TIRO-2110 file (N, C-alpha, C; in Angstrom, 1 decimal):
// TIRO-2110
12.3, 6.8, -6.6, N, 1, A
11.6, 5.8, -6.3, CA, 1, A
10.9, 5.8, -4.9, C, 1, A
9.8, 5.2, -4.5, N, 2, A
9.0, 5.2, -3.4, CA, 2, A
8.5, 3.8, -3.1, C, 2, A
8.7, 3.6, -1.7, N, 3, A
8.3, 2.4, -1.3, CA, 3, A
6.8, 2.5, -0.8, C, 3, A
6.2, 1.2, -1.0, N, 4, A
4.7, 1.1, -0.8, CA, 4, A
4.4, -0.4, -0.3, C, 4, A
3.6, -0.5, 0.8, N, 5, A
3.1, -1.8, 1.3, CA, 5, A
1.8, -2.0, 0.8, C, 5, A
1.7, -3.3, 0.2, N, 6, A
0.4, -3.7, -0.4, CA, 6, A
0.0, -4.8, 0.6, C, 6, A
-1.1, -4.6, 0.8, N, 7, A
-2.0, -5.8, 1.8, CA, 7, A
-3.1, -6.3, 1.1, C, 7, A
-3.1, -7.5, 0.8, N, 8, A
-4.2, -8.1, -0.3, CA, 8, A
-4.7, -9.3, 0.5, C, 8, A
-6.1, -9.3, 0.3, N, 9, A
-7.1, -10.4, 0.6, CA, 9, A
-7.5, -11.0, -0.6, C, 9, A
-7.6, -12.2, -0.6, N, 10, A
-8.0, -13.2, -2.0, CA, 10, A
-9.2, -13.7, -1.8, C, 10, A
-10.1, -13.6, -2.7, N, 11, A
-11.5, -14.3, -3.0, CA, 11, A
-11.3, -15.6, -2.6, C, 11, A
-12.6, -16.4, -2.2, N, 12, A
-12.6, -17.5, -1.8, CA, 12, A
-12.2, -18.7, -3.3, C, 12, A
-12.6, -17.9, -4.4, N, 13, A
-12.3, -18.7, -5.7, CA, 13, A
-10.8, -18.7, -6.1, C, 13, A
-10.1, -17.5, -5.4, N, 14, A
-8.5, -17.6, -5.8, CA, 14, A
-7.8, -18.5, -4.8, C, 14, A
-8.4, -18.6, -3.6, N, 15, A
-7.7, -19.7, -2.7, CA, 15, A
-8.2, -21.0, -3.3, C, 15, A
-9.1, -21.2, -3.8, N, 16, A
-9.6, -22.5, -4.2, CA, 16, A
-8.7, -22.9, -5.6, C, 16, A
-8.4, -22.1, -6.3, N, 17, A
-7.4, -22.1, -7.4, CA, 17, A
-6.0, -22.4, -7.1, C, 17, A
-5.5, -21.5, -5.9, N, 18, A
-4.1, -21.7, -5.5, CA, 18, A
-4.1, -23.4, -4.6, C, 18, A
-5.2, -23.5, -3.9, N, 19, A
-5.0, -24.9, -3.5, CA, 19, A
-5.0, -26.1, -4.3, C, 19, A
-5.8, -25.8, -5.6, N, 20, A
-5.8, -26.8, -6.6, CA, 20, A
-4.3, -26.9, -7.2, C, 20, A
-4.1, -25.8, -7.4, N, 21, A
-2.4, -25.5, -8.2, CA, 21, A
-1.8, -24.3, -7.4, C, 21, A
-1.0, -24.9, -6.5, N, 22, A
-0.3, -24.1, -5.6, CA, 22, A
0.7, -23.0, -6.6, C, 22, A
0.6, -21.7, -6.4, N, 23, A
1.9, -20.8, -7.1, CA, 23, A
2.1, -19.7, -6.1, C, 23, A
3.4, -19.3, -6.4, N, 24, A
4.0, -18.0, -5.6, CA, 24, A
3.5, -16.9, -6.3, C, 24, A
2.6, -16.0, -5.7, N, 25, A
1.8, -15.1, -6.3, CA, 25, A
2.8, -13.7, -6.3, C, 25, A
3.8, -13.9, -5.6, N, 26, A
4.8, -12.9, -5.7, CA, 26, A
5.6, -12.9, -7.1, C, 26, A
6.1, -13.8, -7.5, N, 27, A
6.6, -14.3, -8.6, CA, 27, A
5.8, -14.1, -10.0, C, 27, A
4.3, -14.5, -9.5, N, 28, A
3.3, -14.2, -10.8, CA, 28, A
3.3, -12.7, -11.0, C, 28, A
3.2, -11.7, -9.8, N, 29, A
3.0, -10.5, -10.3, CA, 29, A
4.3, -9.5, -10.6, C, 29, A
5.6, -10.2, -10.2, N, 30, A
6.5, -9.4, -10.4, CA, 30, A
6.8, -8.8, -11.6, C, 30, A
6.7, -9.5, -12.9, N, 31, A
6.6, -8.8, -14.0, CA, 31, A
5.6, -7.6, -14.4, C, 31, A
4.4, -7.6, -13.7, N, 32, A
3.6, -6.5, -14.0, CA, 32, A
4.1, -5.2, -13.1, C, 32, A
4.8, -5.7, -11.8, N, 33, A
5.3, -4.5, -11.1, CA, 33, A
6.5, -4.0, -11.8, C, 33, A
7.4, -4.9, -12.5, N, 34, A
8.4, -4.3, -13.3, CA, 34, A
7.9, -3.6, -14.7, C, 34, A
7.0, -4.0, -15.1, N, 35, A
6.4, -3.5, -16.4, CA, 35, A
6.1, -1.7, -16.2, C, 35, A
5.9, -1.7, -14.9, N, 36, A
5.3, -0.2, -14.3, CA, 36, A
6.7, 0.4, -14.0, C, 36, A
7.8, -0.2, -14.2, N, 37, A
9.0, 0.5, -13.6, CA, 37, A
9.5, 0.0, -12.2, C, 37, A
8.8, -1.0, -11.4, N, 38, A
9.1, -0.9, -10.1, CA, 38, A
9.6, -2.3, -9.7, C, 38, A
10.0, -2.5, -8.5, N, 39, A
10.6, -3.6, -8.1, CA, 39, A
10.0, -4.3, -6.8, C, 39, A
9.7, -5.5, -7.0, N, 40, A
9.1, -6.3, -5.6, CA, 40, A
10.2, -6.4, -4.8, C, 40, A
10.3, -6.0, -3.5, N, 41, A
11.5, -6.2, -2.6, CA, 41, A
11.3, -7.2, -1.6, C, 41, A
10.0, -7.6, -1.3, N, 42, A
9.6, -8.6, -0.3, CA, 42, A
8.2, -8.9, -0.5, C, 42, A
8.0, -10.0, -0.3, N, 43, A
6.6, -10.6, 0.1, CA, 43, A
6.5, -11.9, 0.9, C, 43, A
5.1, -11.9, 1.6, N, 44, A
4.9, -12.8, 2.6, CA, 44, A
3.4, -13.2, 2.6, C, 44, A
3.2, -14.5, 2.8, N, 45, A
1.8, -14.8, 3.1, CA, 45, A
1.6, -14.6, 4.6, C, 45, A
0.6, -14.4, 5.0, N, 46, A
0.1, -13.8, 6.2, CA, 46, A
-1.2, -14.3, 6.8, C, 46, A
-1.2, -14.6, 8.0, N, 47, A
-2.7, -14.9, 8.7, CA, 47, A
-3.3, -13.6, 9.3, C, 47, A
-4.6, -13.5, 9.4, N, 48, A
-5.3, -12.3, 9.6, CA, 48, A
-6.2, -11.9, 8.8, C, 48, A
-6.2, -10.4, 9.0, N, 49, A
-7.0, -9.7, 8.0, CA, 49, A
-6.4, -9.8, 6.7, C, 49, A
-5.2, -9.9, 6.2, N, 50, A
-4.7, -9.9, 4.9, CA, 50, A
-4.0, -11.2, 4.6, C, 50, A
-4.2, -11.9, 3.6, N, 51, A
-3.5, -13.0, 3.1, CA, 51, A
-2.1, -13.0, 2.7, C, 51, A
-1.8, -11.7, 2.0, N, 52, A
-0.5, -11.5, 1.4, CA, 52, A
-0.1, -10.0, 1.7, C, 52, A
1.3, -10.1, 2.1, N, 53, A
1.9, -8.7, 2.4, CA, 53, A
3.3, -8.6, 1.4, C, 53, A
3.4, -7.4, 0.7, N, 54, A
4.5, -7.0, 0.1, CA, 54, A
5.0, -5.6, 0.0, C, 54, A
6.3, -5.5, 0.0, N, 55, A
6.8, -4.3, -0.1, CA, 55, A
7.3, -4.0, -1.8, C, 55, A
6.8, -3.0, -2.2, N, 56, A
7.3, -2.6, -3.7, CA, 56, A
8.0, -1.5, -3.7, C, 56, A
8.7, -1.0, -4.5, N, 57, A
9.4, 0.2, -4.8, CA, 57, A
8.9, 0.5, -6.0, C, 57, A
8.5, 1.7, -6.3, N, 58, A
7.6, 2.2, -7.6, CA, 58, A
8.0, 3.5, -8.0, C, 58, A
8.3, 3.7, -9.1, N, 59, A
8.6, 5.1, -9.7, CA, 59, A
7.8, 6.2, -8.9, C, 59, A
6.6, 6.2, -8.9, N, 60, A
5.7, 7.0, -8.2, CA, 60, A
4.4, 6.7, -7.7, C, 60, A
3.3, 7.6, -7.3, N, 61, A
2.1, 7.1, -7.0, CA, 61, A
1.1, 6.7, -8.2, C, 61, A
1.6, 7.2, -9.4, N, 62, A
0.6, 7.0, -10.4, CA, 62, A
1.1, 5.2, -10.9, C, 62, A
2.2, 5.1, -10.8, N, 63, A
2.6, 3.6, -11.1, CA, 63, A
2.2, 2.6, -9.8, C, 63, A
2.1, 3.1, -8.6, N, 64, A
1.7, 2.2, -7.7, CA, 64, A
0.3, 2.1, -7.8, C, 64, A
-0.6, 3.3, -8.1, N, 65, A
-2.0, 3.0, -8.4, CA, 65, A
-2.5, 2.2, -9.2, C, 65, A
-1.5, 2.3, -10.5, N, 66, A
-1.7, 1.4, -11.8, CA, 66, A
-1.9, 0.1, -11.3, C, 66, A
-0.6, -0.3, -10.6, N, 67, A
-0.5, -1.7, -10.4, CA, 67, A
-1.9, -2.2, -9.6, C, 67, A
-2.1, -1.4, -8.3, N, 68, A
-3.2, -1.7, -7.6, CA, 68, A
-4.4, -1.8, -8.3, C, 68, A
-4.8, -0.9, -9.3, N, 69, A
-5.8, -0.9, -10.0, CA, 69, A
-5.9, -2.2, -10.8, C, 69, A
-4.8, -2.5, -11.6, N, 70, A
-4.9, -4.0, -12.5, CA, 70, A
-5.1, -5.1, -11.6, C, 70, A
-4.4, -5.0, -10.3, N, 71, A
-4.7, -6.1, -9.4, CA, 71, A
-6.0, -6.4, -9.1, C, 71, A
-6.8, -5.1, -8.5, N, 72, A
-8.2, -5.2, -8.1, CA, 72, A
-8.8, -5.5, -9.3, C, 72, A
-8.7, -5.4, -10.4, N, 73, A
-9.6, -5.5, -11.5, CA, 73, A
-9.4, -6.9, -12.0, C, 73, A
-8.6, -7.5, -11.6, N, 74, A
-8.3, -9.0, -12.1, CA, 74, A
-9.3, -9.9, -11.5, C, 74, A
-9.9, -9.3, -10.3, N, 75, A
-11.2, -10.3, -9.9, CA, 75, A
-10.5, -11.3, -8.8, C, 75, A
-9.4, -11.7, -8.4, N, 76, A
-8.9, -12.5, -7.3, CA, 76, A
-8.6, -11.9, -6.1, C, 76, A
-8.8, -10.6, -6.3, N, 77, A
-8.7, -9.9, -4.8, CA, 77, A
-9.7, -9.4, -4.3, C, 77, A
-10.0, -9.6, -3.1, N, 78, A
-11.5, -9.0, -2.3, CA, 78, A
-11.2, -7.8, -1.7, C, 78, A
-9.7, -7.7, -1.4, N, 79, A
-9.6, -6.2, -0.7, CA, 79, A
-7.7, -6.1, -1.0, C, 79, A
-7.7, -4.6, -1.5, N, 80, A
-6.3, -4.4, -1.5, CA, 80, A
-6.0, -2.9, -1.1, C, 80, A
-4.9, -2.9, -0.1, N, 81, A
-4.5, -1.6, 0.5, CA, 81, A
-3.4, -1.3, 0.2, C, 81, A
-2.9, -0.1, -0.5, N, 82, A
-1.5, 0.2, -1.1, CA, 82, A
-1.3, 1.5, 0.2, C, 82, A
-0.3, 1.2, 0.8, N, 83, A
0.1, 2.4, 1.8, CA, 83, A
1.4, 2.9, 1.4, C, 83, A
1.6, 4.1, 1.1, N, 84, A
2.9, 4.7, 0.8, CA, 84, A
3.7, 5.0, 2.1, C, 84, A
4.9, 4.5, 2.1, N, 85, A
5.9, 4.4, 3.1, CA, 85, A
6.9, 5.3, 3.1, C, 85, A
7.4, 6.1, 4.2, N, 86, A
8.8, 6.9, 4.2, CA, 86, A
9.6, 6.3, 5.3, C, 86, A
10.8, 6.6, 5.1, N, 87, A
11.9, 6.3, 5.9, CA, 87, A
11.8, 7.3, 7.4, C, 87, A
12.3, 6.7, 8.3, N, 88, A
12.1, 7.5, 9.7, CA, 88, A
12.7, 8.7, 9.7, C, 88, A
14.0, 8.8, 8.7, N, 89, A
14.7, 10.1, 8.4, CA, 89, A
13.5, 11.1, 7.9, C, 89, A
12.9, 10.6, 6.9, N, 90, A
12.2, 11.5, 6.2, CA, 90, A
10.7, 11.7, 7.2, C, 90, A
10.5, 10.7, 7.9, N, 91, A
9.4, 11.2, 9.1, CA, 91, A
9.7, 12.4, 9.9, C, 91, A
11.2, 12.2, 10.3, N, 92, A
11.3, 13.2, 11.3, CA, 92, A
11.6, 14.7, 10.5, C, 92, A
11.8, 14.6, 9.2, N, 93, A
11.9, 16.1, 8.6, CA, 93, A
10.3, 16.4, 8.5, C, 93, A
9.5, 15.6, 8.2, N, 94, A
8.0, 16.2, 8.1, CA, 94, A
7.5, 16.5, 9.7, C, 94, A
8.0, 15.9, 10.8, N, 95, A
7.8, 16.4, 12.0, CA, 95, A
8.3, 17.6, 12.2, C, 95, A
9.6, 17.9, 11.7, N, 96, A
10.2, 19.3, 11.9, CA, 96, A
9.5, 20.2, 11.3, C, 96, A
9.1, 19.9, 10.0, N, 97, A
8.1, 21.0, 9.0, CA, 97, A
6.9, 21.4, 9.7, C, 97, A
6.4, 20.0, 10.3, N, 98, A
4.9, 20.6, 10.8, CA, 98, A
5.1, 21.0, 12.2, C, 98, A
6.0, 21.3, 12.6, N, 99, A
6.4, 22.2, 13.7, CA, 99, A
6.3, 23.7, 13.6, C, 99, A
7.0, 23.8, 12.1, N, 100, A
7.0, 25.0, 11.7, CA, 100, A
5.7, 25.6, 10.7, C, 100, A
4.9, 24.7, 10.7, N, 101, A
3.8, 25.3, 10.0, CA, 101, A
3.0, 26.2, 10.4, C, 101, A
3.1, 26.3, 11.7, N, 102, A
2.1, 27.1, 12.6, CA, 102, A
0.5, 26.8, 12.3, C, 102, A
0.3, 25.6, 12.1, N, 103, A
-1.1, 25.1, 12.0, CA, 103, A
-2.1, 25.5, 13.4, C, 103, A
-2.9, 25.9, 13.3, N, 104, A
-3.8, 25.9, 14.7, CA, 104, A
-5.2, 24.9, 14.5, C, 104, A
-5.3, 24.0, 15.2, N, 105, A
-6.3, 23.1, 15.5, CA, 105, A
-7.6, 23.9, 15.9, C, 105, A
-8.7, 23.3, 15.2, N, 106, A
-9.8, 23.9, 15.8, CA, 106, A
-10.2, 23.4, 17.0, C, 106, A
-10.4, 24.0, 18.4, N, 107, A
-10.9, 23.7, 19.3, CA, 107, A
-12.3, 24.3, 20.0, C, 107, A
-12.8, 23.6, 20.9, N, 108, A
-14.3, 24.4, 21.5, CA, 108, A
-14.1, 25.5, 21.8, C, 108, A
-12.9, 25.9, 22.8, N, 109, A
-12.7, 27.1, 23.2, CA, 109, A
-12.4, 28.5, 22.3, C, 109, A
-11.8, 28.1, 21.0, N, 110, A
-11.6, 28.7, 19.9, CA, 110, A
-13.0, 29.1, 19.2, C, 110, A
-13.7, 27.9, 19.1, N, 111, A
-14.9, 28.4, 18.6, CA, 111, A
-16.0, 29.1, 19.3, C, 111, A
-15.9, 28.9, 20.5, N, 112, A
-16.6, 29.8, 21.7, CA, 112, A
-16.2, 31.5, 21.2, C, 112, A
-15.2, 31.8, 21.1, N, 113, A
-14.7, 32.8, 21.2, CA, 113, A
-15.4, 33.5, 19.8, C, 113, A
-15.6, 32.8, 18.7, N, 114, A
-16.0, 33.4, 17.5, CA, 114, A
-17.5, 33.5, 17.5, C, 114, A
-18.1, 33.0, 18.4, N, 115, A
-19.6, 33.5, 18.6, CA, 115, A
-20.0, 34.5, 19.0, C, 115, A
END
């Protein structure tokens, strides 16, 4: 299983519907996430660029993408960003591997030598 951060902005029509009939959208989407093999770990309404933030645990990228596509296709969302998350332990392992990768970034100095 893998963790994903979902950041959602609702359309004005969606907000109008929720103001008229308040609803917990985390509980409303929980069955769809679970049908794709995932779990909603937490969810929050937010101020700012995004209206709702959620952390979900999904089996893989395909399941995470499937949920995001379904939510975007529903019409109530004006923006949806799905970000894969990794633990700091995994991040440190990635840093170690990056150090051993021997990647050489392009530089102006290196480009001048090739001319």
